[in-house]
One Martini backbone bead per residue (centre of mass of N, CA, C, O) as a GRO file, in nm:
protein
  244
    1UNK     BB    1  -0.038   1.698   1.350
    2UNK     BB    2   0.130   1.733   1.628
    3UNK     BB    3   0.432   1.606   1.812
    4UNK     BB    4   0.633   1.588   2.085
    5UNK     BB    5   0.681   1.279   1.996
    6UNK     BB    6   0.787   1.151   1.692
    7UNK     BB    7   0.811   0.830   1.813
    8UNK     BB    8   0.503   0.880   1.888
    9UNK     BB    9   0.173   0.815   1.932
   10UNK     BB   10  -0.077   0.993   2.023
   11UNK     BB   11  -0.355   0.982   2.209
   12UNK     BB   12  -0.516   1.185   2.039
   13UNK     BB   13  -0.494   1.024   1.772
   14UNK     BB   14  -0.622   0.765   1.857
   15UNK     BB   15  -0.896   0.898   1.928
   16UNK     BB   16  -0.963   1.000   1.645
   17UNK     BB   17  -0.973   0.721   1.507
   18UNK     BB   18  -1.190   0.598   1.692
   19UNK     BB   19  -1.403   0.814   1.628
   20UNK     BB   20  -1.416   0.766   1.322
   21UNK     BB   21  -1.504   0.469   1.336
   22UNK     BB   22  -1.775   0.539   1.493
   23UNK     BB   23  -1.896   0.809   1.314
   24UNK     BB   24  -1.848   0.741   1.033
   25UNK     BB   25  -1.962   0.674   0.745
   26UNK     BB   26  -1.908   0.416   0.535
   27UNK     BB   27  -1.854   0.567   0.250
   28UNK     BB   28  -1.597   0.746   0.410
   29UNK     BB   29  -1.426   0.608   0.633
   30UNK     BB   30  -1.179   0.473   0.507
   31UNK     BB   31  -1.052   0.713   0.352
   32UNK     BB   32  -1.033   0.917   0.586
   33UNK     BB   33  -0.851   0.742   0.771
   34UNK     BB   34  -0.616   0.686   0.579
   35UNK     BB   35  -0.531   0.976   0.524
   36UNK     BB   36  -0.476   1.051   0.817
   37UNK     BB   37  -0.261   0.836   0.878
   38UNK     BB   38  -0.056   0.898   0.651
   39UNK     BB   39  -0.008   1.195   0.720
   40UNK     BB   40   0.100   1.144   1.012
   41UNK     BB   41   0.333   0.962   0.933
   42UNK     BB   42   0.482   1.175   0.763
   43UNK     BB   43   0.528   1.379   0.987
   44UNK     BB   44   0.693   1.179   1.181
   45UNK     BB   45   0.903   1.048   0.961
   46UNK     BB   46   0.919   1.364   0.814
   47UNK     BB   47   0.957   1.649   0.982
   48UNK     BB   48   1.176   1.794   0.759
   49UNK     BB   49   1.121   1.731   0.464
   50UNK     BB   50   1.347   1.547   0.295
   51UNK     BB   51   1.195   1.283   0.181
   52UNK     BB   52   0.879   1.113   0.132
   53UNK     BB   53   0.700   0.798   0.103
   54UNK     BB   54   0.355   0.677   0.165
   55UNK     BB   55   0.207   0.351   0.125
   56UNK     BB   56  -0.064   0.149   0.032
   57UNK     BB   57  -0.036  -0.215   0.029
   58UNK     BB   58  -0.255  -0.441  -0.117
   59UNK     BB   59  -0.409  -0.719  -0.152
   60UNK     BB   60  -0.498  -0.913  -0.383
   61UNK     BB   61  -0.706  -1.112  -0.489
   62UNK     BB   62  -0.756  -1.417  -0.535
   63UNK     BB   63  -0.712  -1.645  -0.754
   64UNK     BB   64  -0.795  -1.941  -0.911
   65UNK     BB   65  -0.586  -2.089  -0.693
   66UNK     BB   66  -0.621  -1.914  -0.412
   67UNK     BB   67  -0.389  -1.704  -0.459
   68UNK     BB   68  -0.168  -1.451  -0.380
   69UNK     BB   69   0.033  -1.252  -0.622
   70UNK     BB   70  -0.024  -0.945  -0.514
   71UNK     BB   71   0.028  -0.601  -0.480
   72UNK     BB   72  -0.149  -0.280  -0.432
   73UNK     BB   73  -0.135   0.038  -0.469
   74UNK     BB   74  -0.378   0.279  -0.341
   75UNK     BB   75  -0.220   0.495  -0.157
   76UNK     BB   76  -0.061   0.831  -0.097
   77UNK     BB   77   0.212   1.020   0.052
   78UNK     BB   78   0.425   1.324   0.005
   79UNK     BB   79   0.748   1.452  -0.026
   80UNK     BB   80   0.982   1.606  -0.151
   81UNK     BB   81   1.003   1.463  -0.473
   82UNK     BB   82   0.724   1.392  -0.418
   83UNK     BB   83   0.410   1.377  -0.426
   84UNK     BB   84   0.145   1.437  -0.225
   85UNK     BB   85  -0.018   1.256  -0.435
   86UNK     BB   86   0.003   0.887  -0.512
   87UNK     BB   87  -0.240   0.741  -0.655
   88UNK     BB   88  -0.145   0.778  -0.968
   89UNK     BB   89   0.138   0.592  -0.891
   90UNK     BB   90   0.046   0.316  -0.891
   91UNK     BB   91   0.146  -0.030  -0.822
   92UNK     BB   92   0.278  -0.336  -0.850
   93UNK     BB   93   0.366  -0.595  -0.606
   94UNK     BB   94   0.607  -0.852  -0.537
   95UNK     BB   95   0.860  -1.075  -0.473
   96UNK     BB   96   1.091  -0.836  -0.529
   97UNK     BB   97   0.978  -0.683  -0.283
   98UNK     BB   98   0.955  -0.555   0.025
   99UNK     BB   99   0.651  -0.581   0.055
  100UNK     BB  100   0.645  -0.886  -0.016
  101UNK     BB  101   0.831  -0.982   0.210
  102UNK     BB  102   0.647  -0.881   0.442
  103UNK     BB  103   0.383  -1.027   0.364
  104UNK     BB  104   0.519  -1.322   0.387
  105UNK     BB  105   0.648  -1.264   0.699
  106UNK     BB  106   0.502  -1.064   0.900
  107UNK     BB  107   0.744  -0.837   0.914
  108UNK     BB  108   0.929  -0.587   0.980
  109UNK     BB  109   1.126  -0.386   0.737
  110UNK     BB  110   1.464  -0.275   0.626
  111UNK     BB  111   1.656  -0.048   0.407
  112UNK     BB  112   1.937   0.165   0.403
  113UNK     BB  113   2.053   0.073   0.091
  114UNK     BB  114   1.945   0.012  -0.235
  115UNK     BB  115   2.239   0.017  -0.386
  116UNK     BB  116   2.289  -0.229  -0.217
  117UNK     BB  117   2.339  -0.525  -0.121
  118UNK     BB  118   2.081  -0.768  -0.027
  119UNK     BB  119   1.893  -1.019   0.135
  120UNK     BB  120   1.658  -0.845   0.045
  121UNK     BB  121   1.409  -0.778  -0.146
  122UNK     BB  122   1.464  -0.518  -0.403
  123UNK     BB  123   1.363  -0.206  -0.566
  124UNK     BB  124   1.411   0.088  -0.725
  125UNK     BB  125   1.278   0.393  -0.726
  126UNK     BB  126   1.223   0.700  -0.767
  127UNK     BB  127   1.436   0.859  -0.524
  128UNK     BB  128   1.511   0.599  -0.382
  129UNK     BB  129   1.719   0.482  -0.091
  130UNK     BB  130   1.517   0.405   0.142
  131UNK     BB  131   1.335   0.138   0.328
  132UNK     BB  132   0.997   0.044   0.453
  133UNK     BB  133   0.795  -0.218   0.619
  134UNK     BB  134   0.453  -0.302   0.736
  135UNK     BB  135   0.222  -0.499   0.850
  136UNK     BB  136  -0.134  -0.573   0.804
  137UNK     BB  137  -0.320  -0.684   1.087
  138UNK     BB  138  -0.580  -0.946   1.167
  139UNK     BB  139  -0.616  -1.219   1.335
  140UNK     BB  140  -0.357  -1.335   1.157
  141UNK     BB  141  -0.414  -1.155   0.922
  142UNK     BB  142  -0.364  -1.009   0.585
  143UNK     BB  143  -0.364  -0.692   0.376
  144UNK     BB  144  -0.056  -0.589   0.394
  145UNK     BB  145   0.122  -0.270   0.363
  146UNK     BB  146   0.338  -0.025   0.491
  147UNK     BB  147   0.515   0.206   0.279
  148UNK     BB  148   0.855   0.342   0.288
  149UNK     BB  149   1.032   0.627   0.145
  150UNK     BB  150   1.373   0.757   0.111
  151UNK     BB  151   1.650   0.991   0.052
  152UNK     BB  152   1.782   0.856   0.306
  153UNK     BB  153   2.030   0.707   0.450
  154UNK     BB  154   1.921   0.527   0.720
  155UNK     BB  155   1.635   0.637   0.824
  156UNK     BB  156   1.536   0.344   0.935
  157UNK     BB  157   1.520   0.298   1.227
  158UNK     BB  158   1.396   0.121   1.480
  159UNK     BB  159   1.203   0.344   1.575
  160UNK     BB  160   1.073   0.400   1.291
  161UNK     BB  161   0.979   0.114   1.237
  162UNK     BB  162   0.792   0.103   1.487
  163UNK     BB  163   0.614   0.342   1.398
  164UNK     BB  164   0.515   0.221   1.134
  165UNK     BB  165   0.378  -0.022   1.275
  166UNK     BB  166   0.171   0.149   1.432
  167UNK     BB  167   0.032   0.261   1.178
  168UNK     BB  168  -0.053  -0.019   1.065
  169UNK     BB  169  -0.245  -0.079   1.301
  170UNK     BB  170  -0.437   0.158   1.232
  171UNK     BB  171  -0.516   0.062   0.947
  172UNK     BB  172  -0.680  -0.194   1.050
  173UNK     BB  173  -0.931  -0.008   1.138
  174UNK     BB  174  -1.015   0.080   0.831
  175UNK     BB  175  -1.054  -0.199   0.744
  176UNK     BB  176  -1.196  -0.473   0.624
  177UNK     BB  177  -1.218  -0.801   0.705
  178UNK     BB  178  -1.221  -0.897   0.391
  179UNK     BB  179  -0.907  -0.775   0.349
  180UNK     BB  180  -0.821  -1.033   0.500
  181UNK     BB  181  -0.567  -1.294   0.494
  182UNK     BB  182  -0.434  -1.582   0.490
  183UNK     BB  183  -0.096  -1.645   0.495
  184UNK     BB  184  -0.096  -1.919   0.319
  185UNK     BB  185  -0.200  -1.751   0.041
  186UNK     BB  186   0.081  -1.615   0.015
  187UNK     BB  187   0.195  -1.624  -0.338
  188UNK     BB  188   0.405  -1.459  -0.497
  189UNK     BB  189   0.503  -1.332  -0.781
  190UNK     BB  190   0.639  -1.227  -1.099
  191UNK     BB  191   0.746  -0.964  -1.265
  192UNK     BB  192   0.748  -0.834  -1.587
  193UNK     BB  193   0.731  -0.530  -1.459
  194UNK     BB  194   0.952  -0.350  -1.254
  195UNK     BB  195   0.919  -0.085  -1.367
  196UNK     BB  196   0.716   0.172  -1.304
  197UNK     BB  197   0.694   0.299  -1.591
  198UNK     BB  198   0.596   0.037  -1.729
  199UNK     BB  199   0.337   0.003  -1.566
  200UNK     BB  200   0.206   0.288  -1.623
  201UNK     BB  201   0.167   0.243  -1.927
  202UNK     BB  202  -0.065   0.036  -1.860
  203UNK     BB  203  -0.239   0.182  -1.622
  204UNK     BB  204  -0.351   0.433  -1.793
  205UNK     BB  205  -0.604   0.250  -1.902
  206UNK     BB  206  -0.803   0.215  -1.665
  207UNK     BB  207  -1.048   0.410  -1.713
  208UNK     BB  208  -1.128   0.295  -1.988
  209UNK     BB  209  -1.174   0.001  -1.898
  210UNK     BB  210  -1.404   0.057  -1.701
  211UNK     BB  211  -1.600   0.184  -1.900
  212UNK     BB  212  -1.620  -0.062  -2.086
  213UNK     BB  213  -1.736  -0.253  -1.876
  214UNK     BB  214  -1.996  -0.097  -1.824
  215UNK     BB  215  -2.107  -0.093  -2.111
  216UNK     BB  216  -2.114  -0.400  -2.151
  217UNK     BB  217  -2.301  -0.462  -1.904
  218UNK     BB  218  -2.555  -0.285  -2.009
  219UNK     BB  219  -2.595  -0.513  -2.248
  220UNK     BB  220  -2.696  -0.676  -2.017
  221UNK     BB  221  -2.868  -0.836  -1.738
  222UNK     BB  222  -2.573  -0.763  -1.565
  223UNK     BB  223  -2.492  -0.497  -1.429
  224UNK     BB  224  -2.237  -0.310  -1.315
  225UNK     BB  225  -2.062  -0.178  -1.087
  226UNK     BB  226  -1.802   0.023  -1.040
  227UNK     BB  227  -1.651  -0.161  -0.836
  228UNK     BB  228  -1.668  -0.419  -1.012
  229UNK     BB  229  -1.515  -0.311  -1.253
  230UNK     BB  230  -1.252  -0.244  -1.113
  231UNK     BB  231  -1.180  -0.531  -1.018
  232UNK     BB  232  -1.163  -0.659  -1.296
  233UNK     BB  233  -0.937  -0.474  -1.410
  234UNK     BB  234  -0.718  -0.536  -1.201
  235UNK     BB  235  -0.693  -0.835  -1.272
  236UNK     BB  236  -0.611  -0.791  -1.568
  237UNK     BB  237  -0.356  -0.624  -1.505
  238UNK     BB  238  -0.211  -0.833  -1.334
  239UNK     BB  239  -0.180  -1.035  -1.571
  240UNK     BB  240   0.016  -0.842  -1.732
  241UNK     BB  241   0.255  -0.796  -1.500
  242UNK     BB  242   0.265  -1.101  -1.471
  243UNK     BB  243   0.404  -1.398  -1.455
  244UNK     BB  244   0.185  -1.666  -1.546
   0.00000   0.00000   0.00000
C-alpha cells in the first residue's frame, strides 16, 4: 500500500486494520494483521529500500518468580541485505538490547550509530548500523516492542521514530489482551549468548524439541496441543540463553 505522506499512516490503512480486526476469524486474525502492519511499516520507513528490518519482539511469559526475563522476536520483514521474511531468524532479547531498554522504560528510543558508544544499551546484529524501538502498550500494560534496524547512520529521525510508534500502536490491536503485562513485572535478565549466531545455533533445535514434547505427552494421559508444546519449549530455550 502506497502513502502520499510517508511520515503518516493513511486513514485508509487505519480503516483496513480496523476492518480486519472486526471481520477476520480468530484463527488467522492476529497473524494476518501483524504481517500487514509490519509490511506497511517497512514500506513507509524504508521507502527507497536502502536496507531495513522490522521485527515484533514480544515479552516471554513470566517465570517462576513472576517476572518477565526476556523478549522473543516472533516475526519480521526486511529489505536487502536482510531476508524478506525474518521469522526463522528470531532470537531472544534481554537487558543489554535496545528492545529491552524500551520495554523496561515504555518509551520509544533510537540509536543513530550502533558502532559508537551510547548511554542506551544495545549491541549490533549483522548489517545493523542504526536502530529504533517503540513499546506496544494497552491500558498501561506492555506486550513488547516493534524493533527496526537500518543500514543507514542516523536513519531514525524524530519523525520516523514517531511513525514507528504509531505502527506499534496498531500492533496492539492485533494482539490478545492476555499478551500484555503490568510494567512492574518487567525485570529483564542478562543473556548468556549475545551474538545472534550463537543463539541461532541453539534455537535451530526448536522444531525437533517441539515434536519430542508432543510425542512424550501422547504417552501420558494429558497430551499437549501443538501451541502448548511450543510454549514449553520456548521457556526451556529461554533458560538456556539467559544467565541465572
